[in-house]
C-alpha positions in Angstrom: 20.9 -20.4 -14.7 20.7 -20.5 -10.9 22.5 -23.5 -9.0 20.1 -24.4 -6.2 22.2 -27.6 -3.9 19.8 -27.7 -0.9 18.6 -31.6 -0.6 15.0 -30.7 -1.3 15.1 -29.1 -4.6 17.5 -31.8 -5.6 14.8 -34.6 -4.5 12.1 -32.7 -6.2 13.9 -32.7 -9.2 14.7 -36.4 -9.2 11.2 -37.0 -8.7 9.9 -35.0 -11.4 12.1 -37.0 -13.3 11.5 -40.4 -12.8 14.6 -41.0 -12.0 15.8 -43.3 -8.8 16.6 -41.7 -5.4 19.2 -43.6 -5.3 20.7 -41.9 -8.2 20.7 -38.7 -5.8 24.2 -38.8 -4.9 25.3 -38.0 -8.7 28.0 -36.1 -9.2 27.6 -32.0 -8.8 28.6 -31.3 -12.3 25.3 -32.9 -13.4 22.9 -30.9 -11.5 22.3 -28.2 -14.2 21.5 -30.9 -16.7 19.2 -32.2 -14.4 17.7 -28.6 -13.6 17.4 -27.7 -17.3 15.8 -31.6 -17.8 13.2 -30.6 -15.4 12.4 -27.0 -16.5 12.4 -28.7 -20.2 9.8 -31.2 -19.3 7.9 -28.6 -17.2 7.3 -26.7 -20.4 6.6 -29.6 -22.3 3.9 -30.2 -20.3 1.4 -26.8 -19.8 3.0 -26.2 -23.3 -0.2 -27.6 -25.2 -2.9 -25.0 -23.4 -0.1 -22.1 -23.9 -1.5 -20.0 -27.2 -0.3 -16.6 -29.2 -2.7 -13.7 -28.8 -2.4 -11.1 -31.6 -4.2 -7.9 -31.9 -5.1 -5.8 -35.3 -6.1 -2.2 -35.5 -6.7 -0.1 -32.1 -5.4 3.0 -30.5 -1.0 3.3 -30.8 -1.0 5.0 -27.4 -2.4 4.6 -24.3 -1.2 7.8 -22.4 2.7 8.1 -22.7 2.3 4.5 -23.7 2.9 3.0 -27.2 0.9 0.2 -27.5 2.5 -3.0 -29.1 1.8 -4.4 -32.1 3.9 -8.3 -31.5 2.2 -11.3 -30.6 1.6 -12.0 -26.8 0.4 -15.1 -24.3 -2.6 -16.6 -23.3 -3.6 -19.5 -21.7 -6.3 -22.0 -22.0 -9.1 -22.2 -19.1 -11.4 -24.6 -20.3 -12.1 -27.0 -23.3 -14.7 -25.6 -25.4 -12.5 -22.2 -26.1 -12.7 -20.0 -23.1 -8.9 -18.2 -23.0 -7.2 -16.6 -19.9 -5.0 -13.7 -20.5 -3.7 -9.9 -19.3 -5.8 -7.1 -19.9 -2.8 -5.1 -20.5 -2.3 -6.5 -23.9 -5.9 -5.5 -24.9 -5.3 -1.6 -24.1 -5.2 0.0 -27.4 -8.6 -1.2 -27.3 -8.1 -3.7 -30.8 -10.7 -4.0 -33.7 -10.0 -7.8 -34.1 -7.9 -10.5 -31.9 -6.5 -13.6 -33.2 -5.7 -16.6 -31.3 -3.1 -19.5 -32.7 -2.9 -22.3 -30.8 0.1 -24.5 -30.7 -0.8 -27.1 -33.1 -1.0 -24.4 -35.8 -4.8 -23.6 -36.0 -5.9 -20.0 -36.1 -9.0 -18.8 -34.5 -10.6 -15.5 -34.2 -11.5 -14.4 -30.7 -14.0 -12.1 -28.5 -13.2 -10.2 -25.5 -15.9 -12.1 -23.0 -15.1 -9.5 -20.1 -12.1 -8.1 -18.1 -11.3 -7.9 -14.4 -9.8 -4.3 -13.9 -8.7 -5.4 -10.5 -6.4 -8.1 -11.5 -6.6 -7.1 -14.9 -7.1 -9.9 -16.4 -9.6 -10.6 -19.8 -11.3 -13.7 -20.5 -11.3 -14.6 -24.3 -13.6 -17.0 -26.5 -12.7 -19.1 -29.7 -15.0 -21.4 -31.5 -12.9 -24.4 -30.4 -13.6 -27.9 -28.8 -11.9 -30.6 -26.2 -9.0 -28.0 -25.9 -6.3 -29.2 -23.2 -6.5 -27.5 -19.9 -3.3 -27.3 -17.4 -3.5 -28.7 -13.7 -3.6 -25.7 -11.7 -1.2 -25.9 -8.3 -3.6 -26.3 -4.9 -3.2 -22.6 -3.1 -2.0 -24.4 0.3 1.3 -26.0 -1.8 2.3 -22.6 -2.9 5.4 -21.3 -0.6 8.3 -19.0 -1.1 11.6 -20.6 -2.8 9.6 -22.4 -5.2 11.0 -22.7 -8.3 9.0 -20.7 -10.9 9.3 -20.8 -14.7 7.4 -18.1 -16.5 6.4 -18.5 -20.4 4.8 -17.0 -23.0 4.1 -18.1 -26.8 5.8 -15.8 -29.1 6.9 -16.2 -32.6 7.9 -20.2 -32.5 4.8 -22.7 -32.3 6.6 -25.7 -31.4 8.3 -24.0 -27.9 7.4 -21.8 -25.7 9.8 -19.3 -24.2 11.2 -19.5 -21.0 12.4 -17.7 -18.2 13.5 -19.4 -15.2 13.7 -18.2 -11.0 12.0 -18.6 -8.0 8.6 -17.4 -6.0 10.1 -14.6 -4.0 7.5 -13.6 -2.3 3.0 -14.0 -1.8 0.3 -11.9 -1.4 1.8 -9.0 -3.0 0.1 -5.7 -4.6 -2.3 -5.8 -1.4 -2.5 -9.5 -1.4 -3.3 -10.3 -5.3 -0.2 -11.4 -6.8 2.5 -13.8 -6.3 5.7 -11.9 -6.9 9.0 -13.7 -8.7 12.7 -13.1 -9.6 11.6 -14.9 -13.3 12.6 -12.4 -16.4 9.3 -11.2 -17.1 8.3 -9.0 -20.7 5.2 -7.9 -22.5 5.6 -11.1 -24.6 4.6 -13.3 -21.9 2.3 -11.3 -20.4 -0.5 -13.1 -20.2 1.0 -16.3 -20.1 1.7 -18.9 -17.0 3.7 -19.0 -14.4 4.3 -23.1 -13.2 6.1 -25.0 -10.9 9.1 -27.2 -11.5 5.8 -30.1 -12.1 4.4 -28.0 -15.1 1.7 -27.1 -12.7 0.0 -23.6 -13.1 0.7 -21.2 -10.5 -1.0 -18.0 -12.0 -1.4 -15.9 -14.8 1.8 -13.1 -15.6 0.2 -9.7 -15.6 2.3 -6.3 -15.1 1.1 -4.7 -11.3 2.4 -1.7 -9.0 2.4 -1.7 -5.7 1.8 2.5 -5.7 0.1 2.9 -9.2 -3.4 1.7 -10.6 -4.5 1.9 -13.8 -4.0 0.1 -17.3 -0.5 0.5 -18.1 0.8 0.5 -14.0 3.5 -1.9 -13.6 5.0 -2.1 -17.5 8.1 0.1 -15.2 9.2 -3.1 -13.9 9.2 -4.5 -17.5 12.2 -7.2 -17.5 13.6 -5.6 -13.7 13.7 -9.0 -12.2 10.4 -8.8 -10.2 7.5 -10.1 -12.0 3.9 -10.7 -10.9 1.0 -12.9 -11.5 -2.7 -13.6 -10.2 -2.5 -16.9 -8.5 -4.0 -19.7 -10.1 -6.5 -20.4 -7.3 -7.8 -16.9 -7.8 -8.2 -16.8 -11.4 -10.5 -19.7 -11.4 -12.7 -18.2 -8.8 -12.9 -14.9 -11.1 -13.8 -17.1 -14.4 -17.7 -17.6 -13.5 -18.0 -14.4 -13.3 -16.6 -12.9 -16.1 -18.1 -15.4 -18.3 -21.4 -13.5 -17.7 -19.9 -10.6 -19.9 -19.7 -8.2 -17.4 -16.7 -6.6 -16.5 -15.3 -6.4 -12.8 -14.3 -3.2 -11.2 -12.1 -2.1 -7.9 -14.3 -1.9 -5.5 -14.3 1.8 -3.8 -15.6 2.3 -0.6 -15.0 6.3 -0.2 -13.0 6.8 3.5 -9.4 8.2 4.1 -7.6 7.6 7.3 -5.7 10.3 9.4 -2.2 10.4 9.2 0.4 8.9 6.3 2.0 6.2 4.9 1.1 2.5 4.8 2.9 1.6 8.3 0.8 4.8 9.7 -1.6 3.4 13.0 -4.1 6.3 12.8 -7.0 4.6 12.2 -9.7 7.9 12.6 -11.3 8.3 9.4 -10.3 11.7 8.2 -13.0 11.6 5.5 -15.6 10.0 4.6 -16.5 11.1 1.0 -19.9 12.8 0.0 -22.2 9.8 -1.5 -19.7 7.1 -0.9 -21.3 3.8 0.1 -19.4 4.8 3.3 -21.6 7.8 4.0 -24.5 6.3 3.0 -24.3 3.4 5.0 -23.9 6.0 7.6 -20.3 6.3 8.6 -19.0 9.6 9.6 -15.7 11.1 9.6 -13.8 11.3 12.9 -15.3 7.5 13.9 -12.4 5.3 14.3 -11.8 2.3 12.1 -11.4 -1.3 14.2 -12.5 -4.1 12.4 -12.8 -4.7 8.4 -14.7 -7.7 7.8 -14.6 -9.2 11.8 -10.6 -8.6 11.6 -9.2 -6.5 13.9 -6.7 -3.5 11.9 -4.6 -1.2 13.8 -2.7 -0.1 10.8 -3.3 1.3 7.2 -1.4 -1.5 5.2 -4.2 -3.9 6.6 -6.9 -2.1 5.7 -5.8 -1.8 2.2 -5.0 -5.9 2.1 -9.0 -6.2 2.7 -10.1 -3.3 0.4 -7.9 -3.4 -2.6 -8.5 -6.6 -3.3 -12.1 -6.4 -3.3 -14.6 -5.7 -6.2 -17.2 -3.6 -6.7 -20.7 -4.9 -5.6 -19.3 -6.9 -2.9 -20.1 -6.3 0.4 -17.4 -5.5 3.7 -18.4 -4.7 7.4 -16.7 -2.3 9.2 -16.7 -1.6 12.9 -15.7 1.7 13.8 -15.6 3.0 17.4 -17.4 6.6 17.8 -17.4 9.6 19.9 -20.2 9.3 22.5 -21.9 6.1 20.9 -21.0 3.6 24.5 -20.7 0.6 21.8 -19.0 0.1 18.8 -20.9 0.5 15.6 -20.8 -2.2 12.8 -22.1 -1.5 9.1 -22.3 -3.8 6.2 -21.2 -1.5 3.0 -21.4 -2.4 -0.6 -18.7 -1.3 -2.5 -18.7 0.8 -5.5 -16.6 1.1 -9.1 -17.1 5.4 -8.7 -17.2 8.0 -6.4 -18.3 11.7 -7.1 -15.3 13.3 -7.5 -13.9 15.2 -4.5 -15.1 19.3 -4.6 -13.6 21.2 -1.6 -16.1 24.3 -0.4 -14.5 27.4 -1.1 -14.5 30.5 1.7 -13.1 32.9 -0.6 -10.0 34.8 1.0 -6.9 35.3 0.6 -5.0 34.9 3.9 -2.0 37.5 5.0 1.5 36.5 4.4 3.1 37.4 7.6 7.3 37.4 8.1 8.6 34.2 9.6 9.6 36.4 13.0 6.2 37.6 12.9 3.1 36.2 15.2 -0.6 36.9 15.5 -3.5 35.6 16.9 -5.6 33.8 13.7 -5.4 34.2 10.1 -5.4 37.9 8.5 -7.4 38.8 5.9 -5.4 40.2 3.1 -8.3 40.2 0.1 -11.7 39.3 0.2 -12.4 38.0 -3.4 -15.5 39.5 -5.0 -18.9 37.6 -4.7 -17.6 34.8 -2.9 -18.9 33.1 0.2 -16.7 35.5 2.6 -17.9 38.3 0.3 -21.4 38.0 0.7 -20.7 37.1 4.3 -19.3 40.5 5.6 -15.8 39.5 5.5 -13.6 42.4 4.9 -9.9 42.8 4.6 -7.9 43.3 7.7 -10.4 41.3 9.7 -8.3 39.0 11.7 -10.7 34.8 11.6 -10.1 33.2 14.9 -12.3 30.0 15.1 -14.0 28.2 12.2 -16.8 26.2 13.3 -16.0 26.9 16.8 -12.4 25.5 16.2 -9.5 27.6 16.9 -7.9 29.1 13.7 -3.9 29.5 14.1 -2.9 29.3 10.8 -3.7 29.6 7.5 -2.6 25.8 6.9 -5.0 24.9 9.8 -7.9 27.2 8.2 -7.6 25.8 4.7 -7.7 22.6 6.3 -11.2 23.1 8.3 -12.6 24.8 4.9 -11.0 21.7 2.7 -13.1 19.2 4.9 -16.4 21.0 3.9 -17.9 21.0 0.4 -19.9 23.9 -1.5 -22.7 24.5 0.0 -22.0 23.2 3.7 -22.7 26.0 6.2 -19.9 27.5 8.7 -19.4 29.9 11.8 -17.0 32.3 11.8 -15.5 33.9 14.9 -13.2 37.1 13.4 -11.5 40.1 15.3 -12.5 43.3 13.6 -10.8 46.7 14.8 -10.3 44.7 17.9 -13.7 43.4 18.5 -15.2 40.0 18.5 -17.8 39.6 15.4 -19.8 36.2 14.6 -20.3 35.6 11.0 -22.2 32.7 9.3 -21.0 31.7 5.7 -22.3 29.3 3.1 -19.1 27.6 1.3 -19.1 28.2 -2.7 -17.2 26.2 -5.6 -14.0 27.3 -6.3 -14.3 29.7 -8.9 -13.4 29.1 -13.1 -12.2 32.9 -13.5 -9.2 34.9 -12.2 -9.9 38.4 -10.5 -9.6 40.7 -12.9 -7.8 43.2 -10.0 -5.4 41.3 -7.5 -3.3 44.2 -5.4 -0.1 42.6 -3.5 0.7 42.6 -0.5 3.7 45.3 0.3 6.5 44.1 2.6 9.5 45.9 3.7 11.6 47.6 0.8 15.3 45.3 0.2 18.0 45.8 -1.9 20.2 44.2 -3.9 22.9 45.2 -2.0 21.2 44.1 1.5 20.6 40.8 -0.2 24.6 40.1 -1.1 25.2 41.2 2.7 23.3 38.0 3.6 24.8 36.1 0.8 21.5 35.6 -0.7 21.8 34.7 -4.9 19.5 37.5 -6.6 19.4 38.1 -10.2 19.6 35.8 -13.3 22.1 32.9 -13.1 22.8 29.6 -14.5 24.1 26.8 -12.0 23.9 23.0 -12.4 22.9 20.5 -9.2 26.1 18.9 -7.5 26.8 15.6 -9.0 24.8 16.7 -11.8 25.8 17.2 -15.8 21.7 18.6 -16.3 21.8 22.6 -15.5 18.9 25.2 -14.6 18.5 28.8 -14.7 16.5 31.2 -12.4 15.4 34.5 -11.6 15.2 36.0 -8.0 13.4 39.1 -8.3 16.5 42.0 -6.9 14.0 43.0 -4.2 13.4 39.6 -2.6 13.2 39.2 1.4 14.1 36.2 3.0 11.7 36.6 6.0 8.7 36.5 3.4 7.7 33.4 1.5 7.8 33.9 -2.3 6.0 31.8 -4.8 7.9 29.4 -7.1 7.2 29.2 -10.8 8.9 26.1 -12.5 9.1 26.7 -16.4 8.8 23.5 -18.4 10.1 24.3 -21.8 8.9 23.1 -24.8 10.9 21.0 -26.5 13.5 22.0 -29.4 13.9 25.5 -27.7 14.7 26.9 -23.7 12.6 30.0 -24.5 15.0 31.2 -21.8 15.0 34.8 -23.2 11.4 34.9 -24.1 10.1 33.8 -20.1 12.5 36.2 -18.6 12.0 39.2 -20.4 8.1 39.2 -20.1 8.2 37.4 -16.3 10.7 39.8 -15.0 8.4 42.4 -14.2 5.3 39.8 -12.8 7.9 38.2 -10.7 8.9 41.4 -9.2 5.3 42.9 -8.6 3.9 39.6 -7.3 6.7 37.7 -5.3 7.4 34.7 -7.8 11.1 33.4 -8.3 11.6 31.3 -11.5 13.4 28.4 -11.8 13.4 26.7 -15.0 15.6 23.4 -15.6 16.9 22.4 -18.8 16.4 19.2 -20.7 19.4 16.7 -21.3 18.5 16.9 -24.6 16.8 19.9 -25.7 14.2 18.4 -28.4 13.2 16.4 -26.0 12.0 15.8 -21.7 12.8 12.4 -20.8 9.9 11.2 -18.3 13.3 9.7 -16.1 14.2 13.5 -15.7 11.1 14.4 -13.4 13.8 13.4 -10.5 16.0 16.2 -11.7 13.5 18.7 -11.6 12.2 17.4 -8.3 16.1 18.0 -7.0 15.9 21.5 -8.1 12.7 22.2 -6.9 14.0 21.5 -3.6 17.6 23.3 -3.8 15.7 26.1 -4.6 13.1 25.5 -1.5 16.6 24.8 1.1 17.9 28.3 -0.7 14.8 30.5 -0.3 11.6 31.1 1.3 9.3 29.6 -0.8 5.5 29.3 0.1 4.8 25.7 -0.8 0.8 26.6 -1.3 2.8 28.7 -4.2 4.7 26.4 -6.1 3.7 25.8 -9.9 4.3 24.6 -13.3 4.3 26.6 -16.6 4.9 25.6 -19.9 4.2 25.9 -23.4 3.0 23.8 -26.7 4.1 20.1 -26.0 6.4 20.6 -23.2 2.6 21.0 -21.6 2.8 17.1 -21.3 5.7 16.5 -18.7 4.9 19.6 -16.7 1.5 17.8 -16.0 3.5 14.4 -15.8 5.5 16.4 -13.3 2.6 17.5 -11.5 0.4 14.5 -11.1 3.8 12.0 -10.0 4.7 15.2 -7.4 1.3 15.7 -5.9 2.6 17.4 -2.4 4.8 19.6 -4.4 3.0 21.5 -6.9 -0.3 23.4 -6.4 -1.1 24.5 -9.8 0.0 24.1 -14.1 -0.5 26.7 -15.9 0.2 25.9 -19.8 -0.6 27.9 -23.3 -1.2 26.6 -26.5 -1.6 23.1 -24.8 -4.1 21.2 -23.0 -4.7 17.8 -20.7 -3.9 14.8 -23.2 -5.0 11.7 -21.0 -7.8 11.5 -18.4 -6.3 13.1 -15.0 -6.1 11.6 -11.7 -8.8 11.5 -9.2 -8.3 15.1 -7.3 -6.5 14.5 -4.0 -8.1 16.4 -1.1 -5.0 16.5 0.9 -2.9 18.2 -2.6 -5.5 20.4 -4.2 -4.3 21.1 -8.0 -5.3 24.3 -9.6 -4.9 24.3 -13.8 -5.1 27.3 -16.3 -5.4 26.3 -20.0 -4.6 29.8 -22.1 -5.9 28.7 -25.8 -5.5 30.8 -29.1 -9.0 31.3 -30.2 -8.2 31.4 -33.9 -6.0 27.6 -33.5 -9.3 25.8 -34.7 -7.9 22.6 -32.9 -8.1 24.5 -29.6 -11.9 24.4 -30.4 -12.1 20.6 -30.2 -10.7 20.7 -26.9 -13.4 21.7 -24.7 -14.9 18.4 -24.4 -11.9 17.7 -22.2 -11.7 20.2 -20.6 -15.6 19.6 -19.5 -14.3 16.4 -18.2 -11.3 18.1 -15.8 -14.1 20.3 -14.7 -16.4 17.4 -13.8 -13.4 15.6 -12.2 -13.4 19.0 -9.9 -10.3 20.5 -10.6 -10.2 24.0 -9.9 -9.8 25.4 -13.6 -9.4 28.4 -15.6 -9.6 28.4 -19.6 -8.9 31.6 -21.2 -9.5 31.7 -25.1 -7.3 34.4 -26.4 -8.7 36.4 -29.1 -6.1 38.7 -30.5 -4.1 38.8 -33.3 -1.3 36.0 -32.3 -1.0 33.7 -34.3 -2.0 30.4 -33.0 1.0 28.4 -31.4 2.6 31.6 -30.3 4.0 32.4 -26.7 0.8 35.1 -25.3 1.3 38.4 -24.7 1.8 40.6 -21.5 -2.1 41.2 -20.7 -2.8 37.1 -20.6 0.9 36.3 -18.6 0.0 39.3 -16.2 -3.5 37.3 -15.6 -1.7 34.1 -15.2 0.5 35.8 -12.8 -2.7 36.7 -10.5 -3.6 33.3 -10.7 -0.3 32.3 -9.3 -1.0 35.0 -6.5 -3.8 33.7 -5.6 -3.0 29.6 -5.7 -2.8 30.1 -1.6 -6.4 31.2 -1.3 -9.2 29.3 1.4 
């Protein structure tokens, strides 16, 4: 237990206990006794309002999280049976909910509504004349105050108690009180109270960066916990009591620049069909105010928007090129945006050597029936301008195309046979098939001896990262040329089998032909991947990037069977690193996050047509397509047995898919 000997805490403790101030000079050894009595009295004051919440039935697992079966907590918020708890307690969608009062009475409860922004759920039981705790006035909350986290577990006569201080206010983008009291699932939904037993807030798992039903659970018992201030809870209860769920409000804008401390306030994108677009906000506008308050940092924008609900109204003031005065728009937020979808031109760019500089972007291959093919683009053309903007690299061309949608028109200025040519294109959707023929780009021949002379490690080898007990194997084609960037295939083996011999033998010739390096991290325990091994995989990939010339647009994950779960975890965690995931005899088990326009991710599924379970995956794959992930779905219809690794023709198609990840 902590000891705070500053005078203010002692005086507060003394007054709370009804002890005369004249006795404040008690020996220092008595302070712990006084503190203990104060904590117990605070808990006793709120104890009649803390209930035990138990759930029955429902899902055993949500995403990667196994849902708990033990009791959790709730707080009475009205005399006629309204109880507030953490939404986390009900993510398994239980078939029934039971609430036990401190006096032992037990009631069935119904869910009235859920607040998906602050992760609260309002319950109702059939009871009357219930005790409602006193809330701390918002103005009285201060950093450094005692904070006592309580929960109702197996003992009805007294709650669980954990003591700390308020370490920060307005955390998680203005939504939460932060405390260093130990928080665990048993007191999610329970109260955080002050030394006087007044309700400061409701304990919930939250995350500074992640969103969703399970966000913040990883902070369990970490010394950092969060509570929704009671002033906010009381404001939202009338809305929840109408029976309608509340959702985070979405505006539909992204800002230029990276990071919360960026001061670049120009709108990089205004999402198609979003409230911002429908109100008249445009890409290229510069945001200056939100709700009348000046904003100069990305974090200030998040602090305003991430505390609002769908249906709330926000005002935006922007400056626009050519406009004489700032423009102000009133926008009503929504709970759902049209999934982002980039336009597709239909070319593969020339992959130049590091020592080669040319103007524009060379066309290596034109994908059949694409927008580029219909506009008349040909291999060896040089794209100089896109929509009157000069193009200096494939990355820049991809950026410009990525900001348009399928169906949008664009103009091209190209050089053909050293003559300028203007073309008009109408962008399309990204195709859902891999070209049957995809020529490789010829690069100068390179021998293993030349690489050895430059101390470049090629061939099949195994290593450990410095300071790590985990190992990886790699294959670098003998014809690897350090002046040209290669693709990188990250093999994630299924639990129980590294499949090293199979992957090396089946992929060796494909990698030589397509210019792909293999790297294969191994799980410490070969029978399973642990989620904390994601950092090791990332470190291996970055080590390969430092050692070899790797094309960042052609780094992809490959897996088979149950290894796909970990592969998708990696892809969604490290969006800036991976550009594709190809899996065989596996699918995506949970709903993927929203597509990220800055870090596009392509997916490839190869499933055995003879496996009846695979036939049931079609609705899930349709959902992935609805979210506008570029997706290839291939049913293997040969005589292979379900679960077997695909034969060479199907692997060659994956090789062509990987070789075209830099498509524009």
